C-alpha positions in Angstrom: 0.0 0.0 0.0 2.8 2.4 0.9 4.6 1.6 -2.4 1.4 2.4 -4.3 1.1 5.8 -2.7 4.7 6.6 -3.2 4.5 5.6 -6.8 1.4 7.8 -7.4 3.1 10.8 -5.8 6.3 10.3 -7.9 4.1 9.8 -11.0 2.2 13.0 -10.3 5.4 15.0 -10.0 6.8 13.6 -13.2 3.7 14.5 -15.2 4.0 18.2 -14.2 5.8 20.4 -16.7 8.6 22.8 -15.8 7.7 26.0 -13.9 7.6 29.1 -16.1 6.8 32.4 -14.3 5.0 35.0 -16.4 5.2 38.5 -14.9 4.3 42.0 -16.1 7.9 42.5 -17.4 7.7 39.4 -19.6 4.4 40.6 -21.2 6.0 44.0 -21.8 8.9 42.4 -23.6 6.5 40.4 -25.8 4.8 43.6 -26.7 8.0 45.2 -27.7 8.9 42.4 -30.0 5.9 43.0 -32.1 7.3 46.3 -33.3 4.0 48.1 -33.0 4.1 51.1 -30.8 3.7 54.8 -30.7 6.0 56.7 -33.0 5.3 60.2 -31.8 8.3 62.5 -31.4 7.7 65.7 -29.6 10.2 68.6 -30.0 12.3 69.3 -26.9 11.3 72.3 -25.0 14.1 74.1 -23.2 13.5 74.5 -19.5 13.0 78.1 -18.4 15.0 79.2 -15.4 13.3 81.5 -13.0 14.4 85.1 -13.0 14.9 85.4 -9.2 15.4 83.0 -6.3 12.5 80.6 -5.7 11.6 80.4 -2.0 8.9 77.9 -0.7 5.7 79.3 0.7 6.0 80.7 4.3 9.8 80.5 4.2 12.6 83.0 4.2 15.5 82.3 1.9 19.0 83.7 2.3 22.2 83.0 0.5 22.6 79.4 1.7 19.9 79.2 4.4 16.2 78.4 4.0 14.2 79.1 7.2 10.6 77.9 7.3 8.0 78.3 9.9 4.8 76.3 10.4 3.0 79.2 12.3 
């Protein structure tokens, strides 16, 4: 009886195929392989630097010190 149970357990394991994990990244790679995707190219817009120093709301900014208050 024990030999039959052990044989059935071993047979069940041998019938199983190899484990293949499918994750989100794998699906993304499969999508890239198709070659279909957005081909939109937007012109680069240069970043505009602010004219003066930018200080957060309710803060005092000095040369190298930013002093903020929660009052």
